[in-house]
N, C-alpha and C positions, 0 to 999 in steps of 0.2 A: 492656175485659170481656176474661180471655183468649181464644186459641183452640185448642180442642184437636182433634185428629185423629183418629179411631182406627179403627185401618186391620181390616178383616175383620164383615162384617154378620152372624154366627150372632146365637146364644143369646147368646153373653158379650158381641159388640161392640157388636150394639142394647138388651141392657139398661147395659150402661156410656154409651153416650149418654143414651140416657133418664137413668142415676143425675146424670150431669155437666151438662145442660140444667137439670135438678132444680134444682142451686146454680146458676145463671147463668154459663156459660160457652157459648160460642160454639162449635159441636159441625160437625164435618162427618166424613162415614165415608167410607170407599171399599171397594171390594167386587169384586175379579172375575166376579162373576156378576151376570144382570140381574136377578135380586131378590136382596132378604134370605131368610138361612135355605135357599141350596141345598146346604150340602153337610151336614157332621154330625149338623145342627139339621135336616134335611128330613125322616126317615122314622125314628126311633127307637124305642125302645119303649116310651113314653108315659109311664111311671112316674115322678113325684115323691115317692123313694122317700128318706127318711130308713131305711128299714129294712134298704137296701141299702147301707150305710153303709160296711161293712167295708173294708178296705184289702185290696189282694190277697199283701201282701208277707206271705210264710207261708213255711215250711218243705212244708206240703200243696201248697201252688199248682206248689210245682217236682218234687215227684215225679206231680204225676196230669198236667201239663205233657210229663214225660219219657216217664210212660207211655200217653201217649196220641197222640205222636210215630208211631206206627204206623197211626193210625186218619184216613180221611179225614174222618171227621164226626165228629170230637171234637169237645169244645166248647170247646176250649183246642188251638188248633193252631201248631207253632213251623216258619218252612219255614228247614229247619238248612246252607241256605246260607249261608258263614261273610260277614261286613259288620261292620265298625267300629262304626258306628253302632249296631247292635241289639246285638255283645255289650258295646259301653260303655252300654247303657243296663240290660242285664239284668245286669252286675256292681254296677251302682249298686239297681237292685231288691234285690237279696242283702245289698246291704249297710246298707238299709234295714228291712231285718228285724225288727231290734231295736228302731223303732220301730210298731209292727203297733200294739200297746193304744193307746197315747197318740191315734195318730195316726188310727184307729177311731175312737175319741171324738170329738178335734176335729171330723170329717166329721160326725158324724151332728148337733154340736152346728149348723154351719154349716150345715146342712139344713134344721132346724129353724128356723133365721132365715130362711132362702131362703123357706121356704113362704109364713110371714106379709107377707115383701115381693111376692111375685107373686100373692097374691090380693089385697094394697092397689093393686098395680096393673093386673091386671084390673078389677077393679073400678071404679076413678078413671077408668079409659080403655074402659070398658066393650069390655072383648076377650072375645069367644066366640071358645074353644077347645076346645069339648066337653071340658069342667073335669065330670070325674066324682071325687067326694069320697064314694066308698065305703070305703074302706082298701087294703090288700094283704096275701092272702094267699099266704106261704110254705106248702107240704106237703112232706113226707118220705116214702120208700119203707119204711125201714127205723130200727131203734134209732140204730143206730152213727150216721147223719147226722142224726139227731135229735139225739142227746147232742151230739154237735158244736156241732148250732146252739144249743143250749143253754148252750154257754159264750159264745158270741157273744152270746148274747140280754143278759147281765150287763153287756158292752160299751155296746150299744145302748141299754141302760137308764141306764146310767153317761154318758151323753150327753146322758140328759133324755128320750127316747124311751119312749112310753107305748106298749105291745103284749102278749098274752095267747098262752100258750101252749093251742091246743085240740086236740083230740080228733079220730078219725076222724067222727063222727058230726056235731061241728061244723061240721068242711068241708065237708061237706052241706052244710048247715042252711047255711052263708055262701055256699057257691054249688051250690045244686044239681042246676046242669049239668055239673058236672067229673064221668065215668063211673071212673078208673083209682081202683088200692090203695092205701092211704094208710096208714102206720104214726101219724103224727100233723103238727104245723104250729104255726106262731106267726099272728097277726091282728093287723095295727097299722090300726087305724081311723081314725085321723090323716093316712094315703096316700092319695094322691090321682094321678087319669093325666089328659093331658090331650094334646092334636093340640101338639109345640112347633114346627110350620112353623105354622100356622095365629097361634100366639101370638104368631113374629119379628115372622111379615107383619103382623098387626094392631100389634105394637108399635114398628115402623119408623115406621107411618104416624101414632102417636099423635107419634111424636118428630118429624115430619116438620111437625108441626102446632104444634108446640113450637118449630121454628126450625131446626131440624136438618137440615143439608146432604147428601144421599148420591150420592157418583158412583158410579155402578152402571156394569159390564160395565168396571170400572177395571183395570186390572194397575200395579201401585205398583214403580218399576223402583227408586226408592233413596228412603231417609229424609237427607235431606243436612243438616249441620250447617251455621248463616250465626251469621252476629254479633250480630244479635237474638232466634234461635230455631233453628226448624228448617222445612224444605221438603218435602215432600213430593212426588217428583216422579212422574208416572204417565203412562201411555199408556194408550188405548182398547183392549182385547182384540182381538186379531186382527193388532195390529203390535207387542206385542213379543215378536217373533220372532230378539231380539239382533244385529238389521243398525241399531234405533233408532238415534240418538244424544244428545246433551243437547241440542240442537238442538228435535228432536222433542216433545223430555218438557214435560209441560203441568205448571208445577209450583204448589203450591200454598203461602204460607205460611204456619205455624203455631207456637204458642208452646210447645206441647207435643205428644208423641203418644203415645195408647196401643196398642199393639199384643195384637188379638183375633183373630189370623191362624189357629186351629188349628192344625195340622199344620203350614203356612208358618212360625210363628212360631219353630221352631228358626233358621231359615233367616237372619230377618230381626231376628235378635236378634245373631246371630254378627256381621253388620255392621256393628254399635252397639258388638260390643267385651263382650255378657252371652253366659252360656252359656244355654241354656233347654233341656236334652236332653228333648223330647218325641220320641215313636216313635208312629208312624204305626198304633192298635190298629186291623184292621176288624173291623168287625161287620158283623152279615146280619141283614135282617129281611124279612117279607111281611106286605100289607096284604092280609087275606081279606073280600072286597065279599062282604057277607050279600043278597043279594038277590033271597032268596025266603023267606016269612015263615018256613018251617021253619028256615030257617038265623039268622035273626033270631033266636027264640024260641030255639036251642040255644044261642047263643053267650054265654058268661059278660061280667056284668057287674061283676063283682067284678075287680080285676087280682091275677093272678097269676104267683110265682114258683117253678120246680121249681129245687131248688136241685140237683138229680142231675144235669141238662140244662142245665142256665143256661140256661134259656128263658126269657122273660117272657111277659106277654099283655096287652094292654087293649082295649079297647072306646073306640071315637070313634066316638059317636052311634051313630045305630041301625044303622044299614047297613053298618060297619066294625070289625072286628077285627083288632089290630097283633101280631102274634108275631113276636118280638125275641130274638137271642142269638148267642152265641159270639162268643171270639176269635180273630182270626188275627194274626201278626207275618208277614207276607210282603211290608215295606215297602212304597212309595209303588204299591199298586195296588190299581184297585176292582174287578178283574174278578168278577161277578158267576157264583158256580159252582155248577155244579148239586147237586154233591156236598155242599154248603154249605147248602144251599138246602132241600133235599130231609129233612134232619132237622125241619125246623121245618113241614113242612107234614105231617110221619107223626106227629110229636108234637101238630099240629092236631088230625089225624083221631082217634086214639087217647083223648083228654082228653074231646073235644068230636066223637063220633061222628056226629052228625047237622047238623051243619055243612058246607056243602058247599064244598070245597072246589077247584071250577072256574076260577073268578075271582081270581085270584094276584096279587099284580104284587110281584116281587125287588127286594130293593133292598140294599146294602152305601153304609155310612158307615165313614171314618178319624176316630178317636178319638182325641183328643191328648193322649197321654199320658205324664205322668211319673213318673220309676221309684218315685218315696218318694207317687206314688197322690193327692199333692193340688197341688191349681192352683200358678201362681207368680202373685202378684198383689200388685201394689208399686214401688216405683221400679226402674230399672235404674241402673248405672254410669255414667251422662250425666245430667246437670241436665236435663229435659223431657222426660225417655224414663220410661214405668210399662209393666207387664204385666200384663193381666188373661187369661192362657191356660192351658191343660193342663190341661182337668178330665177329662178321659178319659170313663168310662161314666157321668160323676155332672155333666155340663155342666146339663141341662135342670133338675137334682135343685139347684144350686149355685149357679146363673149369679147370681141374684135378688139374693142376698148378695155375693157378691164386688164385684158392679156396685159395692155401695154403700158396700165395704170402699176399691174403687181413688178411689171418689168423694173419700172422703178423704184416699187417701194423694195425691190429684193439687192440693185445695183445700189441704192443708199447704204444700205445695210450692210453689202456682200461687193464691197466694186471688184468689176472681173479687171481691172487692172488696176 
């Protein structure tokens, strides 16, 4: 039985471990945190959204980014400080613009496949993650933005997504708590929401029951080639201060390695001769605790996407509302800035004025984003090395499908039997 190491215990890594365990592999997962799902898989917007599968590679995205550079509260913010990593990523982003349409369609199809896999996993393993199958509502405040969305809608439908246009009156009927003024929208009944952290932790526990071993608080120092395969050399977190030597490393021999390490994947790939040009695109979220009967009643149950502000909301159980958004190109920076959190709170107050926002928990995470917006799934240059990483803002939406793709790729190169 081949032994496969998975580096990273976020949503991509844990779904990968599960897919490999199902195929009969011995699996060991390494993560630098004490628990699964502690990085970008901790507090995202909550949307399992095939309806948000449009890739960002377009001229309009670039124009908006330039226009918003002077606004600290802009939905898209780019730190103008020079940096080779950032500029090389942006150059590749521009080069990928001609692939906008086919890649959007491809992403939709992948999202639809992932939805089915995820629901099957959750039912099989009895994972409670505050799943709500109430759909996702996109709304638009003017005709121009609505007409642009209608063009995107044709691509989403080409990918197989069923959704319908809705009037302002229908928007009110779908989600009566909304208080803004809208021109129109689109409603995707088949989309859903859930708590990514609860799912990732629950699936990690299911993996352990299937024999998967997890090394937490483990800092991977090197993926080292051996005569018989690979060796994961790691140190307990706190001892990886650069002073350790090979004598201190704790080696684990394996037959293959899957890198699902989010924004750290670029560094690990480079050490193995592969170029995976992931950039850390920061996103923010707030979790509004609905601690009064009034707030519980006034908060939406249908998930929302406001295209103008790029803000989404998801109801997580009875007592939590997750509101998330923004994209910030600012390197490996986890700082939670007040001027980036304030628009999320303001939006919540405007759309749902009876929701009390005195108990709000802010969070930021770094999305591992590829320039062409598609994850990298499959083998690297060297035998036994594989990747399932770079999902960007759609990791929660796509991971269950890319894990299956990765499992097939490993099975082809290193058959389990």
